[in-house]
C-alpha positions as CSV (number, residue, x, y, z in Angstrom):
1,M,-15.9,44.7,-21.5
2,F,-15.1,46.6,-18.3
3,I,-18.5,45.8,-16.8
4,L,-17.8,42.0,-17.3
5,L,-14.3,42.3,-15.8
6,A,-15.5,44.2,-12.8
7,A,-18.2,41.5,-12.2
8,L,-15.5,38.9,-12.3
9,L,-13.4,40.7,-9.8
10,L,-16.4,40.8,-7.4
11,L,-16.6,37.0,-7.6
12,L,-13.0,36.6,-6.4
13,P,-12.8,36.0,-2.6
14,G,-10.4,37.9,-0.3
15,C,-7.0,36.4,0.1
16,T,-6.9,33.7,2.7
17,Q,-3.2,32.9,2.3
18,G,-4.5,29.6,0.9
19,D,-6.0,28.9,-2.5
20,A,-5.0,31.1,-5.4
21,Q,-7.4,31.7,-8.3
22,Y,-6.8,32.2,-12.0
23,T,-9.7,33.5,-14.1
24,P,-9.0,33.8,-17.8
25,V,-10.3,37.0,-19.4
26,P,-12.5,36.4,-22.4
27,A,-11.0,37.5,-25.7
28,A,-14.2,39.6,-26.4
29,A,-17.1,40.8,-24.3
30,P,-20.4,42.5,-25.1
31,H,-20.1,46.3,-25.5
32,E,-21.4,48.2,-22.5
33,E,-22.3,51.9,-22.8
34,E,-22.4,52.6,-19.0
35,A,-19.1,54.1,-17.8
36,V,-17.5,52.3,-14.9
37,E,-14.1,52.3,-13.2
38,A,-11.9,50.1,-15.3
39,P,-9.9,47.5,-13.3
40,I,-7.7,46.7,-16.3
41,H,-5.7,48.6,-18.9
42,G,-7.9,49.5,-21.8
43,V,-5.5,48.7,-24.7
44,W,-3.2,45.9,-23.7
45,P,-4.6,42.3,-24.3
46,A,-5.5,41.0,-20.8
47,L,-5.0,37.2,-20.3
48,A,-6.3,36.7,-16.8
49,L,-7.5,38.0,-13.4
50,I,-5.4,36.5,-10.6
51,E,-6.0,36.2,-6.9
52,T,-2.8,35.2,-5.1
53,G,-2.7,33.0,-1.9
54,E,-0.3,30.8,0.0
55,H,-0.1,28.3,-2.8
56,P,1.9,29.7,-5.8
57,L,0.6,30.0,-9.3
58,W,3.2,28.7,-11.8
59,F,3.3,29.7,-15.5
60,E,5.4,28.2,-18.2
61,L,6.3,30.2,-21.3
62,G,5.3,28.9,-24.7
63,V,4.7,30.0,-28.3
64,N,1.1,30.8,-27.5
65,G,1.9,32.7,-24.3
66,P,2.1,31.7,-20.6
67,A,0.4,28.4,-19.7
68,L,-0.7,27.6,-16.1
69,I,1.0,24.5,-14.8
70,E,1.0,22.6,-11.5
71,S,4.7,23.3,-10.8
72,P,8.1,23.4,-12.6
73,F,8.3,19.6,-11.7
74,H,5.4,19.3,-14.3
75,A,6.9,21.6,-16.9
76,T,7.0,20.6,-20.6
77,L,10.2,18.7,-21.6
78,T,11.4,21.6,-23.6
79,P,14.7,20.9,-25.5
80,L,17.7,22.8,-24.0
81,T,18.4,25.7,-26.4
82,P,21.3,28.1,-26.5
83,W,20.1,31.1,-24.4
84,P,20.0,33.6,-27.3
85,H,17.4,31.5,-29.1
86,A,15.4,30.3,-26.0
87,R,12.1,31.6,-24.6
88,F,12.7,33.0,-21.1
89,V,12.1,36.2,-19.1
90,V,15.2,38.4,-19.6
91,E,14.4,40.9,-16.8
92,I,11.6,42.3,-14.6
93,I,11.3,46.1,-14.6
94,P,9.0,48.0,-12.1
95,W,7.2,50.7,-14.0
96,E,4.5,53.0,-12.8
97,R,1.9,50.7,-11.2
98,Y,3.1,47.6,-13.1
99,L,5.8,44.9,-13.2
100,V,7.0,44.5,-16.8
101,M,8.7,41.3,-18.0
102,A,10.6,41.4,-21.2
103,V,10.5,37.9,-22.8
104,N,13.0,36.7,-25.3
105,L,11.4,35.8,-28.7
106,D,8.1,37.2,-27.6
107,G,7.5,40.7,-26.2
108,F,6.3,42.1,-22.9
109,F,4.2,40.4,-20.2
110,V,2.8,42.9,-17.7
111,L,1.4,42.3,-14.2
112,G,-0.8,45.2,-13.0
113,P,-3.2,45.9,-10.1
114,A,-6.8,44.8,-10.5
115,S,-7.9,47.9,-8.6
116,A,-7.4,51.5,-9.4
117,Y,-6.5,52.1,-5.8
118,N,-3.9,49.5,-4.8
119,A,-2.4,46.2,-6.0
120,G,-3.2,44.1,-2.9
121,T,-3.3,40.4,-3.6
122,R,-5.2,40.7,-6.9
123,A,-3.7,41.4,-10.3
124,V,-4.3,41.4,-14.0
125,L,-1.8,39.6,-16.4
126,Y,-1.3,41.1,-19.9
127,R,0.6,40.1,-23.0
128,V,1.9,42.8,-25.3
129,T,3.6,41.0,-28.1
130,D,4.7,40.9,-31.7
131,S,6.1,37.4,-31.4
132,E,6.2,36.7,-35.1
133,F,8.8,39.5,-35.4
134,W,10.6,39.1,-32.1
135,A,11.1,35.3,-32.7
136,N,13.9,36.2,-35.2
137,Y,16.0,38.2,-32.7
138,T,17.6,38.1,-29.2
139,V,16.8,40.6,-26.4
140,G,20.2,42.1,-25.6
141,A,19.1,44.6,-22.9
142,V,16.0,45.8,-21.0
143,F,15.9,49.4,-19.8
144,I,13.8,52.5,-19.5
145,W,13.7,54.8,-22.5
146,R,11.8,58.1,-22.3
147,D,9.8,56.8,-19.3
148,Q,8.8,53.6,-21.1
149,P,10.1,50.0,-20.7
150,A,12.3,49.1,-23.6
151,A,14.0,46.1,-25.1
152,L,17.0,46.1,-27.4
153,L,16.8,43.4,-30.2
154,Y,19.7,42.2,-32.3
155,R,20.8,39.2,-34.5
156,H,22.8,36.7,-32.4
157,D,24.8,34.4,-34.6
158,F,27.3,32.6,-32.3
159,F,25.2,29.4,-32.1
160,T,23.3,29.7,-35.4
161,G,23.5,31.3,-38.8
162,L,22.9,35.0,-39.2
163,H,19.3,36.1,-39.8
164,P,19.3,38.0,-43.1
165,Y,17.5,41.1,-41.8
166,S,18.6,43.5,-39.1
167,P,15.8,44.6,-36.7
168,Q,14.7,48.1,-37.8
169,P,14.7,49.9,-35.4
170,Q,16.5,47.9,-32.7
171,V,14.6,49.2,-29.7
172,F,11.0,48.5,-28.9
173,V,9.0,50.0,-26.1
174,L,5.9,49.2,-24.1
175,N,3.5,52.0,-24.8
176,N,0.2,52.8,-23.0
177,S,-1.6,53.4,-26.3
178,S,-0.6,50.2,-28.3
179,P,-1.5,46.5,-28.0
180,V,2.0,45.6,-29.5
181,P,5.5,46.9,-28.7
182,L,6.4,50.0,-30.7
183,G,9.7,50.8,-32.4
184,A,11.8,53.6,-31.0
185,E,14.9,55.4,-32.2
186,V,17.6,55.8,-29.6
187,P,20.2,58.4,-30.8
188,A,23.2,56.9,-28.9
189,L,22.6,53.5,-30.6
190,R,22.6,54.6,-34.2
191,P,24.8,52.3,-36.2
192,P,28.2,53.8,-37.2
193,G,27.9,52.1,-40.6
194,E,26.3,49.4,-42.8
195,G,25.5,46.2,-41.0
196,W,26.3,47.4,-37.4
197,E,24.1,46.5,-34.5
198,A,24.1,47.2,-30.8
199,E,24.2,43.9,-28.9
200,T,24.4,45.0,-25.2
201,L,23.5,48.0,-23.2
202,S,23.9,48.6,-19.4
203,R,24.1,51.4,-16.9
204,G,27.4,51.4,-15.1
205,T,28.1,52.5,-11.5
206,S,29.7,55.6,-13.0
207,G,26.4,56.7,-14.4
208,Y,27.4,56.2,-18.0
209,W,25.6,53.8,-20.4
210,Y,27.9,51.2,-21.8
211,F,27.2,49.3,-25.0
212,R,28.9,47.0,-27.5
213,M,28.2,47.1,-31.3
214,R,29.2,44.6,-33.9
215,Q,29.3,44.6,-37.7
216,K,27.3,41.7,-39.0
217,G,27.9,39.7,-42.1
218,G,31.1,41.5,-43.1
219,P,34.5,39.9,-43.7
220,R,35.9,40.8,-40.3
221,N,32.8,41.0,-38.0
222,Q,34.4,43.9,-36.1
223,S,33.3,44.9,-32.6
224,A,33.4,48.4,-31.1
225,Y,32.7,49.6,-27.5
226,F,31.1,52.8,-26.4
227,R,29.9,54.8,-23.5
228,A,27.4,57.6,-23.3
229,R,26.4,59.9,-20.4
230,D,22.9,60.3,-22.0
231,L,21.2,58.0,-24.6
232,E,19.8,61.1,-26.3
233,G,23.4,62.0,-27.5
234,E,26.2,60.3,-29.2
235,G,28.4,57.7,-27.6
236,E,32.2,57.9,-27.3
237,R,34.3,55.0,-28.3
238,I,36.3,53.3,-25.5
239,S,38.5,50.2,-25.2
240,Q,37.3,46.7,-24.7
241,S,39.0,46.7,-21.2
242,Q,37.2,49.9,-20.2
243,W,33.9,48.4,-21.4
244,R,34.4,45.1,-19.5
245,A,35.4,46.9,-16.3
246,S,32.3,49.1,-16.2
247,A,29.4,47.4,-18.1
248,F,28.5,44.5,-15.8
249,A,27.1,45.9,-12.6
250,H,24.2,43.6,-11.7
251,S,22.3,43.4,-8.4
252,R,21.8,40.1,-6.6
253,E,18.6,39.1,-4.7
254,S,19.1,38.9,-1.0
255,P,19.0,35.5,0.7
256,E,16.0,36.6,2.7
257,V,14.0,37.2,-0.5
258,L,15.1,33.9,-2.1
259,A,14.2,32.1,1.1
260,M,10.5,33.1,0.7
261,L,10.3,31.3,-2.7
262,P,9.2,27.7,-3.2
263,A,11.9,25.1,-3.9
264,L,12.7,24.4,-7.6
265,P,13.7,21.0,-9.2
266,E,17.4,20.3,-9.5
267,G,18.8,22.1,-12.6
268,F,16.3,25.0,-12.2
269,A,17.0,28.4,-10.9
270,Y,15.3,31.7,-10.0
271,T,16.5,34.6,-12.2
272,G,14.6,37.6,-10.9
273,V,12.2,38.7,-8.1
274,A,9.9,41.7,-7.8
275,F,6.9,42.8,-5.7
276,L,3.6,44.3,-6.7
277,G,1.6,45.2,-3.6
278,E,1.3,42.0,-1.6
279,I,2.3,39.8,-4.6
280,V,5.8,38.4,-5.2
281,L,6.6,37.7,-8.8
282,A,9.7,35.5,-9.5
283,T,11.0,34.3,-12.8
284,W,12.5,30.8,-13.2
285,E,14.2,28.7,-15.8
286,E,15.8,25.3,-16.4
287,Q,19.6,25.8,-17.0
288,Q,22.4,23.7,-18.3
289,G,25.6,25.5,-19.4
290,A,24.6,28.0,-22.1
291,G,21.2,26.3,-22.6
292,I,17.8,27.0,-21.3
293,G,14.9,24.5,-21.3
294,A,11.6,25.2,-19.6
295,A,11.1,28.7,-18.3
296,G,8.4,30.8,-16.8
297,F,7.3,32.8,-13.7
298,M,5.7,32.3,-10.4
299,M,3.2,34.4,-8.4
300,R,2.1,34.1,-4.8
301,Y,1.1,36.1,-1.7
302,A,4.3,37.7,-0.4
303,F,4.2,36.9,3.3
304,R,6.2,40.0,4.1
305,Q,6.3,41.2,7.7
């Protein structure tokens, strides 16, 4: 398989800041005995080899993975769905040589360099998913756990009924040795009793981790708030006001970064931006109140000075 992929890479022209190219990776390839330098990860399912240029490549998220579209103006007329039950990129995390996107209802999409030496303008797109399981839950947080990208899953029941089974465990990580996300136990997030689930997790400016837990399906649906200096240990209970004051520190993209992105249709917005070599990756979605319609991501040559 690596021989075939290397051959495909050689067919891709250098970046001219013009046409971008998208080359799907075959699901299977003839076995080759000869060892060569592998331009792709050997375990994760690779979707495509990508060469970026001046013109962006647009991807829309669907049940079967990302689909290449002409632009968000041509996105599928996806019904607006309350955000906990919509398919969208929750967050982008830079990790090692990769950009990792955690996708609600799906799993992880990963953008990695097509060369072992640098990212440049070429990349490989992977999908590491267990969508049949993830489709039942909401991604409440994305973070790094023991040097691996991780997503916190929970049952969101504000807009719909409660799914009967709690995710066990609640945290799933992107692992170099697995084609699907793997479950991970995080000591600080252990439930304090039957039916309790962590719903949020964020790192405050104080250096503490802050999280909210709620008891599901009980007569009172109680909530509790915690902070922890280290996720390897136990959290301490705090008041709701303490949690609110410290748990929502989020960075905003600079106007200069946003200005380099193509315009979106009315009602659409960019939700995250990151760089891999000379490639800019930006996530986008259609928004209306608490609802999300079409959603996806864009890739292009970065044009950075």
